[in-house]
Structure formats: C-alpha cells, structure tokens
C-alpha positions as CSV (number, residue, x, y, z in Angstrom):
1,M,-4.0,7.3,26.4
2,V,-3.3,7.8,22.7
3,K,-3.8,11.4,21.6
4,A,-1.8,11.4,18.4
5,V,-1.1,9.0,15.6
6,I,2.1,9.5,13.5
7,F,2.2,7.9,10.0
8,D,5.0,7.0,7.6
9,L,4.2,7.8,4.0
10,D,5.8,5.3,1.5
11,D,4.4,1.8,1.7
12,T,2.3,2.8,4.7
13,L,-0.3,5.1,3.2
14,L,1.1,5.2,-0.4
15,W,1.7,1.9,-2.1
16,D,5.1,2.8,-3.4
17,Y,6.2,-0.8,-4.0
18,R,3.4,-1.3,-6.6
19,S,4.3,2.0,-8.3
20,V,7.9,1.0,-8.7
21,A,6.9,-2.5,-9.9
22,E,4.6,-1.1,-12.6
23,A,7.2,1.4,-13.8
24,F,9.7,-1.5,-14.1
25,E,7.2,-3.7,-16.0
26,V,6.7,-1.0,-18.7
27,T,10.3,0.0,-18.9
28,C,11.8,-3.5,-19.1
29,G,9.1,-4.5,-21.6
30,I,10.5,-2.0,-24.0
31,A,14.0,-3.6,-23.8
32,A,12.5,-7.1,-24.1
33,K,10.7,-6.1,-27.3
34,K,13.8,-4.7,-28.9
35,H,16.3,-7.3,-27.9
36,G,14.3,-10.4,-27.0
37,I,15.5,-10.6,-23.4
38,E,13.4,-11.6,-20.4
39,P,12.0,-8.4,-18.7
40,E,12.0,-10.0,-15.3
41,K,15.7,-10.8,-15.6
42,L,16.4,-7.3,-16.6
43,E,14.5,-5.9,-13.7
44,E,16.4,-8.2,-11.4
45,A,19.8,-7.1,-12.8
46,V,18.9,-3.4,-12.7
47,R,17.7,-3.6,-9.1
48,E,20.9,-5.4,-8.0
49,E,23.1,-2.9,-9.9
50,A,21.1,0.0,-8.4
51,E,21.6,-1.2,-4.9
52,T,25.3,-1.8,-5.5
53,L,26.1,1.5,-7.2
54,F,24.1,3.9,-5.1
55,P,26.4,3.8,-2.0
56,T,29.5,4.4,-4.1
57,Y,28.8,8.1,-4.8
58,D,30.0,11.0,-2.6
59,T,26.4,12.0,-2.1
60,Y,25.6,8.8,-0.2
61,P,26.1,10.1,3.3
62,F,23.6,12.9,2.5
63,V,21.0,10.6,1.0
64,K,21.4,8.1,3.8
65,N,21.1,10.8,6.5
66,I,17.7,12.0,5.2
67,G,16.6,8.6,3.8
68,I,16.4,9.0,0.1
69,G,15.7,5.6,-1.4
70,V,17.5,3.9,-4.2
71,F,14.5,3.8,-6.5
72,E,13.5,7.4,-5.7
73,A,16.8,8.3,-7.3
74,F,15.4,6.7,-10.5
75,W,12.8,9.4,-10.9
76,G,13.2,12.3,-8.4
77,N,14.3,15.7,-9.5
78,F,15.5,16.8,-6.1
79,Q,15.0,20.5,-6.6
80,D,15.9,21.2,-3.0
81,E,18.2,24.0,-1.7
82,G,21.7,23.4,-0.6
83,E,25.0,22.0,-1.9
84,D,24.2,18.4,-1.1
85,A,21.0,18.5,-3.1
86,K,22.9,20.2,-6.0
87,A,25.5,17.5,-6.0
88,L,22.8,14.8,-6.0
89,R,21.1,16.4,-9.0
90,E,24.4,16.4,-10.9
91,I,25.1,12.7,-10.4
92,I,21.6,11.4,-10.9
93,P,21.8,11.3,-14.8
94,T,25.1,9.4,-14.6
95,Y,23.7,7.0,-12.0
96,R,20.5,6.2,-14.0
97,K,22.4,5.6,-17.2
98,A,25.0,3.5,-15.6
99,V,22.4,1.3,-13.8
100,W,20.4,0.6,-17.0
101,T,23.6,0.2,-19.1
102,K,25.0,-2.4,-16.7
103,G,21.7,-4.1,-16.3
104,L,21.5,-4.6,-20.0
105,E,25.1,-5.8,-20.2
106,E,24.3,-8.5,-17.6
107,L,21.9,-9.9,-20.2
108,G,24.4,-9.6,-23.0
109,V,23.0,-6.4,-24.5
110,N,25.4,-3.5,-25.3
111,D,23.0,-0.6,-26.1
112,P,23.9,2.7,-24.4
113,A,21.3,4.6,-26.3
114,L,18.6,2.2,-25.1
115,A,19.9,2.6,-21.6
116,D,19.4,6.4,-21.8
117,H,15.9,5.9,-23.1
118,L,14.9,3.4,-20.4
119,A,16.1,5.8,-17.7
120,E,13.8,8.4,-19.1
121,V,10.9,6.0,-19.5
122,F,11.1,4.7,-15.9
123,S,11.0,8.3,-14.6
124,E,8.0,9.1,-16.7
125,E,6.2,5.8,-15.9
126,R,6.8,6.2,-12.2
127,R,5.0,9.5,-12.2
128,K,2.0,7.9,-13.9
129,H,1.5,5.4,-11.1
130,I,0.5,6.6,-7.7
131,Y,-1.6,4.4,-5.4
132,L,-3.1,4.6,-2.0
133,Y,-3.7,1.3,-0.2
134,D,-7.4,0.4,-0.3
135,D,-7.9,1.1,3.4
136,T,-5.8,4.3,3.7
137,L,-8.7,6.8,3.5
138,D,-11.0,4.7,5.5
139,V,-8.5,4.6,8.4
140,L,-7.7,8.3,8.2
141,N,-11.4,9.2,8.1
142,A,-12.0,7.0,11.2
143,L,-9.2,8.8,13.1
144,K,-9.8,12.4,12.0
145,G,-11.3,14.4,14.8
146,K,-10.5,11.8,17.4
147,Y,-6.7,12.1,17.3
148,K,-4.0,14.5,16.2
149,I,-2.6,13.1,13.0
150,A,0.9,13.7,11.7
151,L,2.9,12.5,8.7
152,L,6.6,11.8,9.3
153,T,8.4,10.8,6.1
154,N,12.1,10.5,5.2
155,G,13.3,11.9,1.9
156,S,13.8,14.9,-0.3
157,P,11.2,17.7,0.5
158,H,10.8,18.3,-3.2
159,L,10.1,14.6,-4.0
160,Q,7.9,13.9,-1.0
161,N,5.9,17.0,-1.7
162,E,5.5,15.9,-5.3
163,K,4.1,12.6,-4.1
164,L,1.6,14.5,-1.9
165,K,0.6,16.7,-4.8
166,M,0.0,13.5,-6.8
167,S,-2.3,12.3,-4.0
168,P,-3.9,15.5,-2.8
169,E,-6.7,13.7,-0.9
170,L,-4.1,12.8,1.8
171,V,-2.9,16.3,2.9
172,P,-6.1,17.6,4.6
173,Y,-6.0,14.8,7.2
174,F,-2.6,15.9,8.7
175,D,-2.2,18.3,11.5
176,Q,1.6,18.3,10.9
177,I,3.7,17.1,8.0
178,V,7.4,16.6,8.7
179,I,9.9,15.7,5.9
180,S,13.4,14.6,7.0
181,G,15.1,16.8,4.4
182,D,13.6,19.9,5.9
183,F,14.6,18.8,9.4
184,G,18.1,17.9,8.5
185,E,18.1,14.2,9.6
186,G,15.7,11.4,9.2
187,K,14.2,8.4,11.0
188,P,15.3,6.6,13.1
189,S,16.9,9.6,14.8
190,P,15.1,10.3,18.1
191,A,15.5,14.0,17.3
192,I,13.0,14.0,14.4
193,F,10.5,12.0,16.4
194,Q,10.8,14.5,19.3
195,H,10.3,17.3,16.8
196,V,7.0,15.9,15.6
197,L,5.9,15.4,19.2
198,D,6.7,19.0,20.0
199,L,4.7,20.2,17.0
200,L,1.8,18.1,18.0
201,N,2.2,19.2,21.7
202,V,2.0,15.7,23.0
203,E,4.2,13.5,25.1
204,K,5.8,10.3,23.7
205,E,3.6,8.2,26.0
206,D,0.5,9.6,24.3
207,A,1.6,9.0,20.7
208,I,1.8,6.0,18.4
209,M,4.0,5.5,15.3
210,V,2.7,3.6,12.3
211,G,5.0,2.4,9.6
212,D,6.3,-0.4,7.4
213,N,10.1,0.1,7.8
214,P,11.5,-1.6,10.9
215,N,14.9,0.1,10.5
216,T,13.4,3.6,10.5
217,D,9.8,3.8,11.7
218,I,10.0,1.0,14.3
219,L,13.6,1.5,15.5
220,G,13.0,5.3,15.8
221,A,9.9,4.8,17.9
222,E,11.8,2.2,20.0
223,K,14.7,4.6,20.6
224,I,12.5,7.4,21.9
225,G,10.2,5.1,23.9
226,M,7.1,5.4,21.7
227,T,4.5,2.8,21.0
228,S,4.8,1.4,17.4
229,V,2.7,-0.4,14.9
230,W,4.6,-2.3,12.3
231,I,2.8,-3.0,9.0
232,N,4.3,-6.2,7.8
233,H,3.1,-6.4,4.2
234,H,5.4,-9.2,3.1
235,D,5.5,-11.7,6.1
236,R,9.0,-10.7,7.1
237,T,10.7,-11.8,10.3
238,L,12.4,-9.3,12.6
239,T,15.5,-9.9,14.7
240,D,16.9,-6.6,15.7
241,V,13.8,-4.5,16.6
242,T,10.6,-5.3,18.4
243,P,7.4,-3.4,17.4
244,T,4.7,-3.0,20.1
245,H,2.2,-4.3,17.6
246,E,2.4,-6.1,14.2
247,V,-0.3,-6.0,11.6
248,K,-0.7,-7.0,8.0
249,E,-3.0,-4.2,6.9
250,L,-3.5,-0.6,8.0
251,K,-7.1,-1.1,8.9
252,E,-6.0,-3.4,11.8
253,L,-4.7,-0.2,13.5
254,L,-8.3,0.8,14.4
255,A,-8.8,-2.3,16.7
256,I,-5.4,-1.5,18.4
257,L,-6.5,2.0,19.1
258,E,-9.9,0.9,20.5
259,K,-8.1,-1.1,23.1
C-alpha cells in the first residue's frame, strides 16, 4: 500500500525545459539582431559546446556527484559552503564566456564582448522564466492529506532553494525536502533514497518515486527496489532501465495510485 509519494523537481513539477528554451530564445535573438546569424543555429552551437566543455573542468566530479546540470551552470550562483562549491563559483564565469564565445565562432562571429553580454543576459532571462506544469498543483492538491509527500532533487542547495523561492506555492505540499548537495551525493545513489524513506518513516515497499530522468529518478528507485513512475514528456525509448509505470503527464499518476 502506497503511503508516500516522492517527487523529482526539475521537469517533473517545474517545467525547466521551457524556462531554458525561453532564455535561449531571448539571448540568441540579441546576437541574431547584431550579426545577422540564425538564432536557432547559435543555440544549437552553444548547447553542443556547453555539453562538451562542462566535463573538462576539475569541478566535474563534484557537479556530477550531486547532479548539477549543464544549463544550471549558465545561471546558478552556487553560494553553497565548501571548497568544491567555491571552486565551481570561480570557474563559472570562464565557462559561460567560453561557451558563448565558441558558439559565436562556430557561426563565424568573433565578438568576445558580445559573448560576455550574452552570458549575462541568459542568466537574467532564466530567472525571469519559472513555470509549473499545468497539472502540478492539481496533482499535489489531490495527494495532500492522503499521502506523505517528499521532494527529492539533485543539485546545488542554493540554486534548488532559489527555484523553490521562485515558485513558493510548491513548498507547503512537502513533508520533507531533500537536496543532494546537502546530503553529499545524488540520485541514483540508493543512500539518498533511503535517507528520504527514513525521514518519511516509511518502507521502500510503501513509497513511489515520480520523475522524468531515467538515469537518476528511475534507476535510483530500481536500485533500492521502489516502485517508480517515469514521466516521458518527449516519447523517448528506454533500454537500460525499466520503470514500473510510464506516463506522459503528471496527472496520470492519480489513476496509478487509485489502483
């Protein structure tokens, strides 16, 4: 019998994908206006460069361990305690400038000053755009009082808490909020899943994990032996992990719980 529902945050309750896309649209539009380049091609080049460059820094083992995403590094301040967070803060300006510089260069534009400006604009624009999915609050309202509800999110405590401050209507629904950077390691580690279960005082058989990321949310639930619900927004096909349930929208969770 399900007693607790554990939710991921980004692209499960918060529509992070849309927020990033809208920040790119505005930022790349500035470059397009100045140099006559195609904004979609700049976004593609910047995204590719970001993915390539991010793992080359000495901070990568730290960000990978707690699950800081590539595009979170485009706007996060990472004002967390510890030497690892300090090192991340120090490389972030270099990383952002390099990504935008090389993205422009891929389209034949050599404009370091513009690259600096675009890095700042993206960070500002990302903070302007925060979205919940249309069914997020309806689902949480339907569950509140019937189940224990927890949030289990990977990332920097400073940045994840900033997102929650930007969407304050979410916080009251949760009995527990666990951020990987506070715990010391992130999903899919079984240890952080067990930590949440302990906080909720439930057994793994009595909890269900809901998330969009097969490599963290679903794999972690699978490792510890917990029921999982994978939100497959983009019609992806899985090969390495097998969720207990697959849905396209969060609201489909309610029918699963009723069974």
